[in-house]
C-alpha positions in Angstrom: 0.0 0.0 0.0 1.5 3.3 -0.9 2.1 5.9 1.8 -0.7 8.3 2.2 0.0 11.6 0.5 -1.6 15.0 0.4 -2.9 17.4 2.9 -5.7 16.9 5.3 -8.9 18.5 4.3 -10.8 20.3 7.0 -14.4 19.0 6.6 -16.9 21.6 5.7 -20.0 22.2 7.9 -23.0 20.6 6.2 -25.7 23.2 5.4 -28.9 22.0 6.8 -32.2 23.7 6.3 -35.3 22.4 4.5 -36.4 18.8 4.5 -33.9 16.1 4.9 -35.4 13.6 2.4 -33.0 12.7 -0.4 -33.2 15.1 -3.2 -31.5 15.3 -6.6 -27.8 14.3 -6.5 -25.3 17.0 -6.5 -24.6 18.2 -10.0 -28.3 17.9 -10.9 -30.4 21.0 -11.4 -31.5 21.9 -7.8 -32.0 25.6 -8.3 -35.7 25.1 -9.3 -36.4 22.6 -6.5 -39.0 23.8 -3.9 -37.7 24.8 -0.6 -39.5 22.0 1.2 -39.5 18.7 -0.7 -42.6 16.5 -0.7 -42.4 13.3 1.2 -40.5 10.7 -0.8 -42.5 7.7 -1.9 -40.0 5.2 -0.7 -41.0 5.8 2.9 -44.0 3.8 4.2 -44.9 6.5 6.7 -43.2 9.8 5.8 -43.1 12.6 8.3 -43.4 16.0 6.8 -41.5 17.7 9.7 -38.0 16.5 10.4 -37.5 17.7 14.0 -34.3 15.6 14.6 -32.2 16.0 11.5 -28.5 15.3 12.0 -26.5 18.4 12.9 -23.7 19.6 10.8 -20.3 18.3 11.7 -18.1 20.7 13.7 -15.0 21.5 11.7 -13.0 21.7 14.9 -13.7 18.0 15.6 -13.3 16.6 12.1 -10.1 15.9 10.2 -10.4 13.7 7.1 -9.2 13.3 3.6 -12.8 12.6 2.7 -14.4 15.8 1.2 -17.7 17.0 2.6 -20.5 17.5 1.7 -20.7 14.0 0.3 -20.6 13.7 -3.5 -23.5 11.7 -4.8 -23.8 12.5 -8.6 -21.2 10.0 -10.0 -22.6 6.9 -8.3 -26.2 8.1 -9.0 -25.3 8.0 -12.8 -23.6 4.6 -12.8 -24.7 2.6 -15.9 -26.2 -0.9 -15.7 -24.3 -2.4 -18.6 -21.0 -4.4 -18.4 -17.6 -2.9 -18.4 -15.6 -3.0 -21.6 -14.0 -6.5 -22.3 -10.4 -5.4 -21.8 -11.2 -4.0 -18.4 -13.2 -7.2 -17.5 -10.2 -9.3 -18.4 -7.9 -7.2 -16.3 -10.2 -7.4 -13.3 -10.5 -11.2 -13.6 -6.8 -11.6 -13.9 -6.3 -9.7 -10.7 -8.8 -11.9 -8.9 -7.3 -15.1 -10.3 -3.8 -14.1 -9.0 -5.2 -13.3 -5.6 -7.1 -16.6 -5.3 -4.3 -18.9 -6.4 -3.7 -21.6 -3.7 -0.4 -20.8 -1.8 1.2 -20.2 1.5 0.3 -16.7 2.8 1.7 -14.1 5.1 -1.6 -13.5 6.8 -3.2 -15.3 9.8 -3.9 -18.4 7.7 -0.8 -20.5 6.9 -2.2 -21.3 3.5 -4.9 -20.0 1.2 -7.2 -22.7 -0.2 -10.5 -20.9 -0.6 -11.9 -18.6 -3.2 -12.4 -14.9 -3.8 -15.5 -13.2 -5.4 -15.6 -9.6 -6.3 -17.9 -7.0 -7.9 -17.2 -3.5 -9.3 -19.6 -0.7 -10.2 -18.2 2.3 -12.1 -18.8 4.9 -14.8 -17.6 2.2 -17.3 -20.2 -0.3 -16.2 -20.5 -3.3 -13.9 -18.4 -6.4 -13.5 -18.4 -9.4 -11.2 -16.0 -12.4 -11.1 -14.8 -15.2 -8.9 -11.9 -17.6 -8.6 -11.0 -20.5 -6.4 -13.0 -22.9 -4.2 -16.4 -22.4 -2.6 -15.3 -24.6 0.3 -17.4 -27.6 -0.7 -15.3 -29.1 -3.5 -16.8 -27.0 -6.3 -15.5 -23.9 -8.1 -16.6 -20.5 -6.7 -18.8 -18.4 -9.0 -20.1 -14.8 -8.7 -23.5 -16.2 -7.7 -22.2 -17.7 -4.4 -23.4 -16.0 -1.3 -21.1 -15.3 1.7 -21.7 -14.3 5.3 -21.3 -10.5 5.0 -20.2 -10.3 8.7 -19.5 -6.7 9.8 -20.8 -5.4 6.4 -24.2 -5.6 8.1 -23.3 -2.6 10.2 -23.5 0.2 7.6 -26.9 -1.2 6.6 -28.1 -0.9 10.2 -26.5 2.5 10.5 -28.3 3.8 7.4 -31.7 2.5 8.8 -31.0 4.4 12.1 -30.3 7.5 10.0 -33.6 7.1 8.3 -35.3 7.2 11.7 -33.3 10.3 12.6 -34.4 11.9 9.3 -38.1 11.1 10.1 -37.9 12.6 13.6 -38.4 9.2 15.4 -35.2 9.6 17.4 -32.2 11.9 17.7 -28.5 11.2 17.3 -27.8 12.6 20.7 -30.7 10.8 22.5 -29.6 8.5 25.2 -29.7 5.1 23.5 -31.4 3.5 26.6 -34.5 5.6 25.9 -35.1 3.5 22.8 -34.2 0.1 24.1 -36.2 -2.5 26.1 -35.4 -2.6 29.8 -33.0 -5.6 29.8 -30.9 -4.0 27.1 -31.3 -0.4 28.3 -29.2 -1.3 31.3 -26.4 -2.6 29.1 -25.9 0.6 27.2 -25.1 2.9 30.1 -25.0 6.6 29.3 -24.0 6.1 25.6 -26.0 8.1 23.0 -27.3 6.8 19.6 -24.5 8.8 18.0 -21.9 7.1 20.2 -23.2 3.6 19.3 -23.1 4.4 15.6 -19.6 5.9 15.8 -17.9 3.3 18.0 -17.6 5.8 20.9 -19.8 4.0 23.4 -16.9 2.5 25.5 -18.7 -0.8 25.6 -16.9 -4.1 25.5 -16.8 -5.9 22.2 -19.1 -8.9 22.5 -18.5 -9.4 18.7 -15.4 -11.3 19.9 -17.8 -13.9 21.3 -18.0 -15.2 17.7 -14.7 -16.9 18.3 -15.6 -18.5 21.7 -16.0 -22.2 22.2 -19.7 -21.8 22.8 -20.6 -20.4 19.4 -18.3 -22.7 17.6 -19.3 -25.8 19.5 -23.1 -25.3 19.0 -23.4 -23.6 15.5 -27.1 -24.5 15.3 -28.1 -23.0 18.7 -30.3 -19.9 18.8 -29.0 -17.3 21.2 -30.5 -14.1 22.5 -28.3 -11.0 22.4 -28.9 -10.5 26.1 -26.9 -13.7 26.7 -23.8 -12.1 25.3 -24.5 -8.5 26.4 -24.0 -9.5 30.0 -20.3 -9.0 29.2 -21.0 -5.4 28.2 -22.7 -3.9 31.3 -21.6 -0.4 32.3 -19.5 -1.8 35.2 -17.4 -3.6 32.7 -17.1 -0.9 30.0 -13.6 -0.3 28.6 -13.9 3.5 28.9 -16.4 6.3 29.3 -18.8 7.0 26.4 -17.5 9.5 23.9 -14.0 9.3 25.2 -12.4 7.8 22.1 -13.0 5.5 19.1 -12.7 1.8 19.4 -14.4 -0.9 17.4 -17.1 -2.8 19.4 -19.7 -5.1 17.7 -21.8 -4.5 20.9 -22.8 -1.2 19.5 -24.5 -2.8 16.5 -26.0 -5.6 18.4 -27.7 -2.9 20.5 -28.6 -0.8 17.4 -30.3 -3.8 15.8 -32.4 -4.3 19.0 -33.1 -0.5 19.0 -34.6 -0.7 15.5 -36.8 -3.6 16.6 -37.9 -1.8 19.8 -38.7 1.5 18.2 -40.6 0.1 15.2 -42.1 -3.0 16.8 -40.9 -5.2 14.0 -38.1 -7.8 13.6 -34.9 -6.5 12.2 -35.3 -8.2 8.8 -38.7 -6.5 8.4 -37.4 -3.1 9.4 -34.5 -3.3 6.9 -36.6 -4.8 4.1 -39.2 -2.1 4.5 -36.5 0.6 4.6 -32.9 0.7 3.3 -33.2 -2.8 1.6 -36.6 -2.1 0.0 -35.4 -2.1 -3.6 -36.4 -5.4 -5.2 -32.9 -5.4 -6.9 -31.5 -6.1 -3.4 -33.6 -9.3 -3.0 -30.4 -11.5 -3.2 -29.3 -10.1 0.2 -30.6 -11.9 3.3 -31.1 -10.6 6.8 -30.7 -13.8 8.7 -32.1 -15.8 10.4 -35.6 -14.5 9.4 -34.6 -14.5 5.7 -33.1 -17.6 4.2 -30.1 -17.7 1.8 -31.1 -18.9 -1.6 -28.7 -20.3 -4.2 -25.2 -21.6 -3.6 -23.3 -20.5 -0.6 -19.6 -20.1 0.1 -18.7 -21.8 3.4 -15.7 -21.0 5.6 -13.0 -23.4 4.5 -11.9 -23.7 8.2 -15.3 -24.5 9.6 -17.3 -27.7 9.6 -20.4 -27.6 7.3 -23.5 -26.6 9.4 -26.2 -25.8 7.0 -28.6 -22.9 7.7 -27.5 -19.3 8.1 -24.0 -18.0 7.2 -21.8 -18.5 9.0 -24.1 -20.2 11.5 -27.4 -19.8 13.4 -25.4 -19.2 16.6 -23.6 -16.2 15.1 -26.5 -14.4 13.5 -28.9 -15.0 16.4 -26.3 -13.9 19.0 -24.9 -10.9 17.1 -27.9 -9.7 15.1 -27.4 -6.1 14.0 -23.6 -6.7 14.0 -23.5 -9.7 11.7 -26.9 -10.9 10.4 -26.5 -10.1 6.7 -25.5 -12.5 3.9 -25.1 -11.7 0.2 -23.1 -11.9 -2.9 -20.6 -9.1 -3.9 -22.7 -7.9 -6.8 -25.8 -7.4 -4.5 -23.7 -5.7 -1.8 -22.0 -3.4 -4.4 -25.5 -2.4 -5.7 -26.5 -1.4 -2.2 -23.3 0.7 -1.7 -23.9 2.4 -5.0 -27.4 3.3 -3.9 -26.0 4.6 -0.6 -23.3 6.6 -2.2 -25.7 7.8 -4.9 -28.1 9.4 -2.4 -30.9 6.9 -2.7 -30.7 5.3 0.7 -30.4 8.3 3.0 -30.1 12.1 2.3 -26.9 13.8 1.3 -27.0 15.6 4.7 -27.0 12.2 6.5 -24.3 10.8 4.3 -22.1 13.8 5.2 -22.8 13.2 8.8 -21.9 9.5 8.5 -18.7 10.4 6.7 -17.5 13.0 9.2 -14.5 11.2 10.7 -13.1 12.3 14.1 -9.5 13.6 14.2 -8.1 10.6 16.1 -7.2 7.9 13.6 -8.1 10.1 10.6 -6.6 8.8 7.3 -6.2 5.3 8.8 -8.3 2.2 8.7 -9.1 2.8 12.4 -11.2 5.9 11.7 -15.0 5.4 12.1 -17.7 7.8 11.2 -21.4 6.9 11.8 -21.5 3.4 10.2 -18.6 4.2 7.8 -14.9 3.7 7.8 -12.4 6.2 6.3 -10.7 4.1 3.6 -8.9 7.0 2.0 -5.6 5.2 2.8 -6.4 2.2 0.6 -5.7 3.8 -2.8 -4.6 7.3 -1.7 -7.9 8.9 -2.8 -10.9 9.9 -0.7 -13.0 6.8 0.0 -15.3 5.3 2.5 -16.5 1.8 3.1 -16.4 -1.0 5.7 -14.5 -4.2 6.5 -14.8 -7.5 8.2 -11.2 -8.1 9.2 -11.1 -10.4 12.1 -10.0 -13.1 12.7 -9.3 -13.2 9.0 -10.1 -10.6 6.3 -13.3 -11.9 4.9 -15.0 -8.9 3.2 -14.3 -5.3 2.1 -16.8 -2.8 0.7 -15.0 0.2 -0.8 -16.7 3.3 -2.1 -14.8 6.0 -4.1 -17.7 8.4 -4.7 -15.9 11.3 -6.5 -14.9 8.8 -9.2 -18.2 6.8 -9.0 -16.5 3.5 -8.1 -17.6 0.8 -5.8 -15.6 -2.4 -5.1 -16.8 -5.3 -2.9 -14.4 -8.3 -2.3 -15.3 -11.4 -0.3 -13.5 -14.6 0.6 -14.1 -17.8 2.5 -10.5 -18.0 3.6 -8.1 -15.6 5.2 -5.7 -13.3 3.4 -5.0 -10.4 5.8 -3.5 -7.4 4.0 -3.4 -9.3 0.7 -7.2 -8.9 0.3 -7.0 -5.2 0.9 -4.3 -5.1 -1.7 -6.7 -6.6 -4.2 -9.3 -4.0 -3.3 -6.8 -1.3 -4.1 -5.8 -3.0 -7.4 -9.4 -3.4 -8.6 -10.2 0.2 -7.7 -7.1 1.5 -9.6 -7.8 -0.6 -12.6 -11.4 0.5 -12.7 -10.6 4.2 -12.5 -8.1 3.9 -15.3 -10.7 2.1 -17.4 
């Protein structure tokens, strides 16, 4: 990975005012738009008055290479056709090289799995795969993977929808929107602090690797079983003190969505940020079932059912419930970056990265990571990196490029190198 170059950009304060519903992408003719937009049809119960819109980021608290306000026009215009044949061949060669069986420098001693990838760009769309699906058959672009932590930006976007609709506020105490047993686990953390990995709560996501979840993959857990490890008396630090990844935040946010709406998480997401029928290949497990072939972890015993297991998706919910193929996930990221999922104001709030960790893969906004370091250009996205690098979603909005890469084996930094290579090849065309 090349050393990061360039100067830091002091993030601009986002101009609020008017309704917060997604309007035309930047670059479109907005001068003639009315001051207060009509409720958008995609909402099942639109609220005309947005009393709890996200506030503008404070420039004193934000240092990021990612330019604000968020640029949506390039991804909004992405064509549906395939990329030119020479670019398709170059992308496939890159995946083939990365998926070749070999000894690795990552956590895994040897790579014997497969890699699947998808690209969306101004040149068109592409998907390809190489290697093994983990069940003795060749991996194809249609194989579905456990999306792992890539669930979290989807949950974050749905929370931002509720903020836009005035149902809750980013600075509300999260306990005000959780049932009693879970309200006690969240302590003093706000909704914003859960979204931005600033709650100080212990990371129960690590329970995925415990003997209990691995020993009984078909067991159904309740999040409260694991949240006992994240009570305020055991928090790692005070809320808002600093940024540190904790899957506990998104386990709680998933339950918050269910409590506020009175519906299961799958129904909330399917009626909101996953409502587009084109996203039907994504599954919010365990309520939704994976259809078609699935790519299983090459290091795990076959268990059937949800990916990676019933135990993981039931225990970790809003942190790890999603499954999908790279093409479907790339389409969702294109919709997010194109302003179709949440408003441009909300996107800018999500991409306002705090000063600590800025320009590194440790910097979290509200459901987004600053991935500007990957290819030395402004970019956001998300990753599932532990214990092995399983999935990356990379969004380079100024150039209109989305890259999603998933694997059923571990590659460490090598998988991130593939993300950078695919993005660079795509920008060059």
